[in-house]
C-alpha positions as CSV (number, residue, x, y, z in Angstrom):
1,M,34.8,6.4,3.9
2,R,36.2,2.9,3.7
3,L,35.2,2.1,7.2
4,T,31.6,3.3,6.4
5,L,31.6,1.3,3.2
6,I,32.7,-1.9,5.1
7,L,30.0,-1.4,7.7
8,L,27.5,-0.9,5.2
9,L,28.4,-3.9,3.2
10,A,28.3,-6.0,6.5
11,L,24.9,-4.6,7.4
12,L,23.5,-5.0,3.9
13,F,24.8,-8.6,3.7
14,A,23.3,-9.5,7.1
15,A,19.9,-8.0,6.0
16,A,20.1,-9.7,2.6
17,C,20.6,-13.1,4.2
18,E,18.2,-12.7,7.1
19,G,16.0,-15.7,7.5
20,V,17.7,-17.7,4.8
21,S,18.6,-21.2,5.6
22,R,21.8,-22.9,4.4
23,S,21.6,-24.6,1.1
24,P,23.7,-27.9,0.2
25,D,27.2,-27.2,-0.8
26,S,26.6,-29.2,-4.0
27,E,24.6,-26.4,-5.6
28,A,26.5,-24.1,-8.1
29,M,27.9,-21.0,-6.7
30,I,27.6,-17.5,-8.1
31,P,30.8,-16.0,-9.7
32,P,32.7,-13.4,-7.7
33,A,32.1,-10.7,-10.3
34,T,28.4,-11.4,-9.9
35,F,28.7,-11.2,-6.1
36,A,30.6,-7.9,-6.3
37,R,28.2,-6.3,-8.8
38,L,25.0,-7.3,-6.7
39,L,26.7,-6.2,-3.5
40,A,27.3,-2.8,-4.9
41,E,23.9,-2.5,-6.3
42,L,22.4,-3.7,-2.9
43,V,24.4,-1.1,-1.0
44,A,23.4,1.6,-3.3
45,A,19.7,0.6,-2.9
46,R,20.0,0.6,0.8
47,V,21.5,4.0,0.9
48,E,18.9,5.4,-1.5
49,T,16.0,3.9,0.4
50,L,17.0,4.8,4.0
51,P,15.2,4.7,6.4
52,D,12.4,3.0,4.6
53,T,13.1,-0.8,5.3
54,V,10.0,-2.1,3.4
55,R,11.1,0.0,0.3
56,Y,14.5,-1.4,0.5
57,Q,13.2,-5.0,0.9
58,T,11.1,-4.6,-2.2
59,R,14.2,-3.1,-4.2
60,R,16.4,-5.9,-2.9
61,A,14.1,-8.6,-4.1
62,A,13.9,-6.9,-7.5
63,I,17.6,-6.7,-7.8
64,L,18.1,-10.3,-6.9
65,Q,15.2,-11.5,-9.1
66,E,16.5,-9.5,-12.2
67,A,20.0,-11.2,-11.6
68,G,18.5,-14.6,-11.1
69,V,20.3,-14.9,-7.7
70,T,18.7,-15.5,-4.3
71,A,19.9,-14.5,-0.8
72,A,20.8,-18.1,-0.3
73,D,23.2,-17.8,-3.2
74,L,24.8,-14.8,-1.6
75,R,25.1,-16.5,1.7
76,R,26.6,-19.6,0.1
77,F,29.3,-17.5,-1.7
78,V,30.3,-15.9,1.5
79,E,30.3,-19.2,3.5
80,A,32.4,-20.8,0.8
81,R,34.7,-18.0,-0.3
82,G,34.7,-15.6,2.7
83,G,37.8,-17.0,4.1
84,D,39.8,-16.3,1.0
85,G,41.4,-13.0,1.9
86,D,42.8,-12.2,-1.7
87,L,39.5,-12.9,-3.2
88,M,37.5,-10.9,-0.8
89,A,39.9,-8.0,-1.1
90,A,39.5,-8.2,-4.9
91,V,35.6,-8.3,-4.4
92,Y,35.9,-5.2,-2.2
93,R,37.9,-3.3,-4.8
94,V,35.4,-4.1,-7.6
95,T,32.6,-3.4,-5.2
96,A,34.0,0.1,-4.2
97,V,34.6,1.0,-7.9
98,R,31.1,-0.1,-8.9
99,L,29.6,2.0,-6.0
100,D,31.7,5.0,-7.2
101,T,30.2,4.5,-10.8
102,L,26.7,4.0,-9.4
103,A,27.1,7.2,-7.2
104,A,28.6,9.2,-10.1
105,R,25.7,8.3,-12.4
106,R,23.1,9.3,-9.8
107,T,24.9,12.4,-8.6
108,L,25.7,13.7,-12.2
109,S,22.2,13.4,-13.5
110,P,20.7,16.6,-14.7
111,A,18.2,16.8,-11.9
112,A,20.9,16.2,-9.3
113,D,23.1,18.9,-10.9
114,S,20.4,21.6,-10.5
115,G,19.7,20.9,-6.9
116,P,20.2,23.5,-4.1
117,G,23.6,23.3,-2.5
118,L,25.3,21.7,-5.4
119,P,28.1,23.6,-7.0
120,Q,27.5,24.7,-10.6
121,P,30.2,24.3,-13.3
122,G,32.3,27.5,-13.4
123,A,30.9,28.8,-10.2
124,D,33.3,29.9,-7.4
125,P,33.1,27.9,-4.2
């Protein structure tokens, strides 16, 4: 599961930054908590929209716009802070928890609970 998450995060980040040129280092950088939150939301959006790339790109743009962050901001964060192993490990932990929370919200919605193949409360497996 962790390897899958790491691969998804790498793929997502590459897709989010595709075609973005570097920005000057003098620009303000997004906080690590914002980066982790957005990374989780972008991964969740990618998983939800697979295999529809156009739908994902639209969703990605909306997520970034809502947060007031650009793909260049994400790239700048990784370029500046990606070498900080302790920070990136913390970002990974926060992102993993956020993904678990997002997945639980979506999985535990009333519509999802009544879907075929899902165990019902009190039912024998």
